[in-house]
N, C-alpha and C positions, 0 to 999 in steps of 0.2 A: 346383478345379472352375472351368471357364471360363464366361463369360457374355457375351452380346451382345444388343443391342436391334436387332431387324430394322427397317430404316428404311421402313416402309410409310406411305404418305400417304393414299391413297384406294383404293377398290375399283373394278374395271372394271364397266361396265354389262353387261347380258346379251349373251352371244355367240351367234351363230347356230350351230345344231348340224347334224351330218350329216343329210341328208334321207333316212335309212333309214326304213322304215315304223315309225311309232310303235306301241308296244304299251301300250294303256291298261288300267288295272287291271280294269275291269269286263269286258274281253274276254279276259283271261288268268288271272283269279284261279282258275278251275277247272282250269287246266293247270299250276299250280305243283306242284313236287314234294311228295309227302306229308311232312308235318311241317315244311315250309319256313317257313310263316308263323308257326307256333307257336314255332319255334326263335328267330327273329329278333324276334318280338313280345316275347318274354321279355327280350331285351336292350335293346330300344328303347322298350318301353312304348307310351304313346299317340302317340308320334311315328311309329310304324311305318307306318300306312297312308299318310301323306304321303311318307315315305321310299320305300316300295315303289312308289308311283305315279311318283316321279321316276326310280327305277331302270328302270322300264318305258318311259321316254321315250328318244329318241335321245341319245346321249352328246355332250357338247360337245367340239369340237376347235378348235385355232387353228393358223395357219401361222406357224411360227417361222423367222426369217431365219437363213441360214447365214453365219456370220461369215467364212468363207473364200471366199465368192463374190467374184469378182475385181472387180466394179464395185460402186459404192455401192448397196446393196439398196434397192429401192423397193417400195411396197405392191403386192401382187398385184392384178391387174385386178379381182378380185372382192372385195377387202377393203373393209371398211366405214369404216375410219378409220386414223389414224396409229398407230405403235407406242405402247404404254403406256410411260410413263417413270417411273411411281411404284411399280411392283411388282417387287421383286427376283425374278429367275427367269423373269418373263414380260414383261420390258421390251423384248424383241426379237421379239415375236409380234404377229400381226395377227388381228383378228376375221375369221371366215370367213363370207362371205355365202352360199356354197353349196359343195357338196363337189366339184363337177366342175371341177377345176383342175389343169392340168399345169404344174408349176413350170418356170421357165426354166432353161436350162443356159448356163454361161459358156464361154469358149473352151477351157477345160480339161475341159469336160464335167461340172462340178460343178453340182448343183442348188441353186436359190436358197432354197427354203423346204422345211421338214419339218413335216408335220402330226402333232399329238399333243395329248393331254389336258393342259391347262395345269397341272392339279394335279400331274402327274408332273414338270413342269419345276420347280415349287417344291420338291418333295421332293429332286430331284437337286441343285438349287442349295444346299440346306441343308448339303451336305457342305463347301461353301466351299473347293473345290480352289484351290490357289495355283500360280503358275508355278513349274515345276521339281519339283513334287510327284511322288512315285511312287504311282500310283493303281491300285486293283483294283476292277473292276466284276464281281462274282461271278456274276451271272445276267443277262447283258447284253442278250440279244435282246428286242425287235427291233432296238434300237440308238439310240433317241432320247436316252436318258439318257447313253449313251456319247459321243454327239456333244457334249452340253453339257459333259461332263467334259474332253473333248479340247480344246475351245475355252478352257476355264478354265486348263488345264494349260500351254498355250503350247507352244513348241518346245524347251523345256529339260527337260521331265519325261518320265515313262514311264507309259503306260496299258496294263494287261492287261485285255482284254475277254473274259470267259469265258462260254461257253454249252455246257452238256452235250449238248443235243439237236442232232444233226447237221443236221437240217432248219432249225431256228431259227438255228443257227450260220452256215449258208450265207446266210440272209437278213441276218444281222448283218454279214457280210463285204460283201455287196452295198451295204448302207446306208453303211458306212464308205467304200467306194470311190466312191459317188455324191456324198458330201458333203465328204470330206476330200482335200486335195491330197496328192500323193505324198510330199512332204517331211514333212508332218505324220504320215502313216501309218507313216513310219519309226520313230516313237516309240510305236507301238501294236502290241501282240501279241494276236492272237486265239487262244484256247485252248479245249479241250473237256474239261476235267477235272471230276471229281466234287468239287465245292467243299467238301463236308463234311470232306474229308481234307487240305485245303490247309495248315492250320496245322502239319502234320507236316513239310512240305517247305520252307516259307518263313516261319519264325517271326519276328515283330517286323520285318517287311520293308517294309510300306507306310505312307505318311503318311496316306492316306485310303482308306477301303473303303466301297463302296456295295453293299449287299445288298438288292436288290429281289427278295424271295423268292417262289418259286412259292406260290400261295395259292388260296383258294376262288374268288376272282374272281366274286362272286355276280352282278354285272351281266352278265358274259359268260354265265354259266349261264342266266340268265333269257332271254337272247336266242337261245339255241340249244336246239332240242328235244332233241337227243342228250345235251347236257350236263344238261338238266333231268331226263332219265330216269335219269341216273347219280348225281344228288345224293342223299346220305344224311345223316342228322343227325350221324353220327360222323365226317364228312369233315373238319371243322375240327380235331378232336382228333388225327386221323391226320396231317394236314398240319403241325400245330404241332410234332410231334416232329422232323420233318425241318427245319423252320424253326429250331428251337432248335439242332440240330446245325450248321446253316449259320452261325448267329449265333456260336456258340462258335468255329467256324473263323475267322470274321471277326475276332473278338477276338484269336485266336492270331496271325494274320498282321499285325495292326496294330502299328505301332511304339508304344512308350511315349510318351505325349503326343499320339499321332495320334487320328484321329476316324473313327467309323463311323456311317453312316446305315443303319438298318434300315427297310425300307419294304415295304408290301404294298398291293394294291388290294382287300383283303378287308374285310368288315364285322365279322366275328366277333372278339370280344375275345380269344378263345383264341389267335388268330393274330397279334394286334397287341400290346396291352399285356401280355397273358398270357405271350408269349414273352420280352419284355423283362424282365418281373417275375421270371420264372424265372432269367434270367441274373443279374440283380442280386442275387437271393437266394443263388445258388450261387457267383457269381464277383464279388461286389460289392467284394472287396478288389483287383480288377484293373481296374475301370472305374467311371465315374460318368456320370450324365446331364449332358449339355451344356445349360445353361440359356439360353434365349432367349425371344422372344415373337413371336407372329403375330397379325394382327387378328381378333378375335372379333366376331360369330359366324361370319364367313365361314370362317375357320380355327378349328376347335374344339380347345381344349386337352383332352387326356386325362390319365390318371394318369401315364403315362410318355412321352407324346409329343403328337402333333397329328394331326388328321384333317380332310379335306375331304369332305363328303358332298353329293350332288347336290341335295337338297331345300333346302339353305341356300346354294347357290353357283351357281344358274342352270345346273345340269347338269354341273358339274365332278366328277371323281372317280367312285367312291370312291378315296381315297388316304389311307393312314396312314403316318406316319414317326416315328421316334425317333432322337435324336442322342446318341451315346455317346462318351466320351473315355476312352482307355486310360490308366490311372494311370502316372505316371512311376515306373520301378522295379518295375513289375508283372512277376511271374515266373509263367509258365504251367506 
């Protein structure tokens, strides 16, 4: 079993969030899906009202610098301060003063910054991709995490960025073209496979596997009337079945000794620790949890991983991740 101490030093101050219209609890509590509050209050107890209020606020975003930008990146004109140097995964990002910002392009047409949730950056960085690694991003759209993996991999590895949805896959391709030079894209393949069956075709093939699984995405649900209308209490259970199938496939394609990061932006334990727990119970002879640490309470340890929730992080997340290592000599 591997272990590593994450070198965190301090936490960033509050970051400005996107100026979308805030949704305050007292304005929206009567429009929540039937059973929604009861379902999550059971899981979070007295913390739930504060967590719900934070979920109804605008989500936090940062501008992450593109490592392939041809000149030395500088803070965007609307950034509040210099890059953070103390937080792995977020050390090349700037606090956003407002959302209306068009990033610069260099002579090759590459964009300077990419806007994303900093919690997603930490989850992707937890994979610790090394130069020369063979990497699979199983559910890659919209592409922010794939950019992080491509930068870490360097020009000697191989990244397969997979996305089943044709629409989201087209967006993924656009992102890769906007941020990666042609010589780097030669090391990247974009595919549209059903990732649940991947282990049948490339067993024991990848050094690193990122599975940012489709999930309940409750913050997105709360922000969209159509999504609120479709939410049902049984949604998490249904999604967890596919998430487990995807995680089994991730284990299948990972090389012995390789590493998997399973991540979601869900709140439900069924989709987070529940999926990992099921894998460990059924296939614990093939994988172990990778032991490391992150700063609490900003990053909260769970039974099988970590999470960042917006009520304890100035609006980051939600984001859950678990790190698994495939046992050497494991046979599927």
